[in-house]
C-alpha positions as CSV (number, residue, x, y, z in Angstrom):
1,M,3.9,5.1,20.6
2,E,5.7,6.1,17.4
3,P,8.2,3.6,16.0
4,D,11.9,4.4,15.6
5,L,12.7,3.2,12.1
6,T,16.2,4.6,12.0
7,G,18.4,2.4,9.8
8,Q,15.5,0.5,8.2
9,T,14.6,0.3,4.5
10,A,11.0,0.6,3.3
11,V,9.4,0.1,-0.1
12,V,6.2,2.0,-0.7
13,T,4.3,1.5,-4.0
14,G,1.9,4.1,-5.3
15,A,4.1,6.6,-3.5
16,G,3.5,9.5,-5.8
17,R,0.3,10.9,-4.3
18,G,-2.5,10.3,-1.8
19,I,-2.2,7.6,0.7
20,G,1.2,6.4,-0.6
21,R,2.7,9.9,-0.3
22,A,1.4,10.3,3.2
23,I,2.8,6.9,4.3
24,S,6.2,7.6,2.6
25,L,6.4,10.9,4.5
26,A,5.5,9.3,7.8
27,L,8.0,6.4,7.4
28,A,10.8,8.8,6.4
29,G,9.9,11.1,9.3
30,R,10.6,8.2,11.7
31,G,14.0,7.5,10.2
32,A,13.4,4.9,7.5
33,H,15.1,5.2,4.1
34,V,12.1,4.9,1.7
35,L,12.2,3.5,-1.8
36,L,9.4,5.4,-3.6
37,A,7.7,3.4,-6.4
38,A,5.0,4.4,-8.8
39,R,4.5,4.9,-12.6
40,T,4.7,8.7,-12.7
41,Q,8.2,10.1,-12.3
42,S,7.2,13.7,-11.6
43,E,4.9,12.7,-8.8
44,L,7.6,10.5,-7.2
45,E,10.0,13.4,-7.4
46,E,7.5,15.7,-5.6
47,T,7.2,13.1,-2.8
48,A,11.0,12.8,-2.6
49,S,11.3,16.6,-2.5
50,R,8.9,16.8,0.5
51,I,10.9,14.1,2.3
52,A,14.1,15.9,1.6
53,A,12.6,19.1,3.0
54,T,12.2,17.3,6.4
55,E,15.7,15.9,6.2
56,G,14.4,12.4,5.4
57,S,16.0,9.9,3.0
58,A,14.4,8.5,-0.1
59,D,15.1,7.1,-3.6
60,V,12.8,7.4,-6.6
61,L,12.2,4.3,-8.7
62,T,9.6,4.5,-11.5
63,T,7.8,1.2,-11.4
64,D,4.8,-0.5,-12.9
65,V,4.0,-3.1,-10.2
66,A,2.2,-5.3,-12.8
67,D,5.5,-5.7,-14.7
68,E,7.5,-8.5,-13.1
69,A,10.8,-7.3,-14.5
70,Q,10.3,-3.8,-13.1
71,V,9.3,-5.2,-9.7
72,E,12.5,-7.3,-9.6
73,Q,14.5,-4.2,-10.5
74,L,12.8,-2.3,-7.7
75,F,13.7,-4.9,-5.1
76,A,17.2,-5.3,-6.4
77,R,17.7,-1.8,-5.1
78,T,17.1,-3.2,-1.6
79,D,19.8,-5.8,-2.2
80,E,22.2,-2.9,-2.9
81,L,21.1,-1.2,0.4
82,G,21.7,-4.5,2.2
83,R,18.2,-4.9,3.9
84,L,14.5,-4.7,3.5
85,D,12.3,-4.2,6.6
86,I,9.0,-2.8,5.4
87,L,6.8,-3.2,2.3
88,V,3.7,-1.2,1.9
89,N,1.6,-2.4,-1.1
90,N,-0.4,0.7,-1.9
91,A,-0.3,1.0,-5.7
92,G,-3.8,0.6,-7.2
93,I,-6.2,1.9,-9.7
94,G,-10.0,2.1,-9.8
95,L,-12.0,1.9,-13.0
96,F,-15.8,2.0,-12.4
97,G,-19.0,1.4,-14.2
98,P,-22.0,-1.0,-14.6
99,A,-20.8,-4.6,-14.7
100,V,-22.9,-5.4,-17.8
101,D,-21.1,-2.7,-19.8
102,F,-17.6,-3.1,-18.2
103,A,-14.8,-3.7,-20.7
104,T,-12.8,-6.9,-20.2
105,T,-9.6,-4.9,-20.8
106,D,-10.5,-2.6,-18.0
107,F,-11.3,-5.5,-15.7
108,D,-7.9,-7.1,-16.5
109,R,-6.0,-3.9,-15.9
110,V,-7.5,-3.3,-12.5
111,L,-6.6,-6.9,-11.4
112,Q,-3.1,-6.6,-12.9
113,I,-2.2,-3.6,-10.9
114,N,-4.2,-4.1,-7.7
115,L,-3.9,-7.9,-7.3
116,R,-1.0,-9.1,-9.5
117,G,1.1,-6.1,-8.3
118,T,0.5,-6.9,-4.7
119,F,1.5,-10.6,-5.3
120,L,4.6,-9.7,-7.3
121,C,5.9,-7.2,-4.7
122,S,5.0,-9.4,-1.7
123,R,6.8,-12.4,-3.3
124,A,9.9,-10.3,-4.0
125,A,9.8,-8.9,-0.4
126,L,9.4,-12.3,1.2
127,K,12.4,-13.7,-0.8
128,R,14.5,-11.1,1.1
129,M,12.7,-11.0,4.4
130,I,12.6,-14.8,5.1
131,P,16.4,-15.3,5.1
132,A,16.7,-12.3,7.5
133,S,13.9,-13.6,9.7
134,R,12.3,-10.1,10.0
135,G,10.1,-7.7,8.2
136,M,6.6,-6.5,7.8
137,I,4.2,-6.3,4.8
138,I,1.3,-3.9,5.0
139,N,-1.4,-4.1,2.2
140,I,-3.6,-1.2,1.7
141,A,-6.9,-2.8,0.8
142,S,-10.3,-1.1,1.1
143,V,-13.8,-1.5,2.6
144,V,-14.6,-3.2,-0.7
145,G,-12.3,-6.0,0.5
146,F,-15.3,-7.3,2.4
147,K,-18.2,-5.4,1.0
148,G,-19.7,-4.8,-2.5
149,Y,-20.9,-1.6,-4.1
150,P,-22.6,-0.9,-7.4
151,Q,-20.4,-0.1,-10.4
152,Q,-17.3,-1.3,-8.6
153,A,-17.1,-5.0,-9.6
154,A,-13.5,-5.0,-10.8
155,Y,-12.2,-2.9,-8.0
156,T,-14.1,-5.0,-5.4
157,A,-12.8,-8.2,-6.9
158,S,-9.3,-7.0,-6.8
159,K,-9.5,-5.9,-3.2
160,H,-11.1,-9.2,-2.1
161,G,-8.2,-10.8,-3.8
162,V,-5.7,-8.6,-1.9
163,M,-7.3,-9.8,1.4
164,G,-6.9,-13.4,0.3
165,L,-3.2,-12.8,-0.4
166,T,-2.8,-11.0,2.9
167,K,-4.2,-14.0,4.8
168,S,-2.2,-16.6,2.9
169,F,1.0,-14.7,3.1
170,A,0.5,-14.0,6.8
171,A,0.1,-17.8,7.4
172,E,3.2,-18.6,5.4
173,A,5.4,-15.9,6.8
174,Q,4.6,-16.1,10.5
175,E,7.1,-18.9,11.2
176,H,9.8,-16.7,9.8
177,G,9.1,-13.8,12.2
178,I,7.4,-11.8,9.4
179,R,4.1,-10.0,9.9
180,V,1.6,-9.4,7.2
181,S,-1.4,-7.0,7.8
182,A,-4.0,-5.2,5.9
183,I,-5.6,-1.7,6.3
184,L,-9.1,-1.4,4.9
185,P,-10.1,2.3,4.6
186,G,-13.5,3.4,3.6
187,G,-13.7,6.8,1.9
188,V,-10.3,8.5,1.9
189,D,-9.9,12.0,0.4
190,T,-8.0,10.9,-2.7
191,E,-8.4,11.4,-6.5
192,M,-9.7,7.8,-6.8
193,V,-12.5,8.3,-4.3
194,A,-13.4,11.6,-6.0
195,Q,-13.7,9.7,-9.3
196,A,-15.7,6.8,-7.8
197,R,-18.0,8.8,-5.6
198,P,-18.3,12.4,-6.8
199,D,-21.4,12.7,-4.6
200,L,-19.3,12.6,-1.4
201,D,-18.4,15.8,0.4
202,P,-14.5,15.8,0.7
203,S,-14.8,17.5,4.1
204,G,-16.3,14.3,5.6
205,L,-13.7,11.9,4.2
206,I,-10.8,10.2,6.0
207,R,-7.5,11.9,5.5
208,P,-4.5,10.1,3.9
209,E,-2.6,11.0,7.1
210,D,-5.0,8.8,9.1
211,I,-3.9,5.8,7.0
212,A,-0.2,6.8,7.5
213,N,-0.7,7.0,11.2
214,T,-2.3,3.6,11.2
215,T,0.7,2.2,9.3
216,L,3.0,3.7,12.1
217,Y,0.8,2.0,14.7
218,L,1.2,-1.4,13.1
219,L,5.0,-0.8,13.0
220,S,5.0,0.2,16.7
221,L,3.8,-3.1,17.9
222,S,6.2,-5.5,19.7
223,D,7.5,-8.6,18.0
224,Q,5.0,-10.6,20.2
225,A,1.9,-8.9,18.6
226,T,0.4,-8.8,15.2
227,V,-2.8,-7.4,13.7
228,D,-4.5,-9.2,10.8
229,Q,-6.6,-6.3,9.6
230,I,-7.8,-2.8,10.5
231,Y,-11.0,-1.4,9.0
232,I,-11.1,2.4,9.2
233,R,-14.5,4.1,8.4
234,R,-15.8,7.6,8.3
235,R,-16.9,9.0,11.6
236,D,-20.4,9.7,10.3
237,G,-20.9,6.0,9.8
238,I,-20.9,6.0,6.0
239,P,-18.6,3.2,5.0
240,F,-17.7,4.5,1.6
């Protein structure tokens, strides 16, 4: 069953391309007003243009989720709109290479965006959702949130951290009627996966739209149901 999101406000980070763009289009297509957040203005404008073409509603807000001030500015926009119903933490980067040669600055940058960014956005969202006693936070994690792969130490550490945040925020938020879930895809046809695994045939990868449809499924559940996490793998059995 597809959810009716008419009148709701959603924030999607990393909305300029890939999974974030697909989720933004899906939410707008169900009636939500979507705040599109990412670092690249031109990519956000392209997503907004596609939403407008389907008569959806969206705002563009250039945001680095690792920057606390920029995150606060992003969520201040939801205050102007008068509500916040959905947060999708999708923004993330992947830097890869052998751990023994991996630069500390690269390690820090991955954790700043993937983990710190998820924390900052979730905290800002909860400050607004708790008084309203409603809302849902969906974290886009990864198969590396529970597995490890060679040359992905920083990315794996960040996604393990995202899963820890998901579990803790879910435990804190449930008494306020707020649900927190994680989607853990393995091998989606995105630029990041192409960079991490150039050996994979794109034709066998999961589509970003599959993750968008999973997001809609979570939002279609009744208030009496919640899902902690969903792991989506490739049909051929290869996890990543």
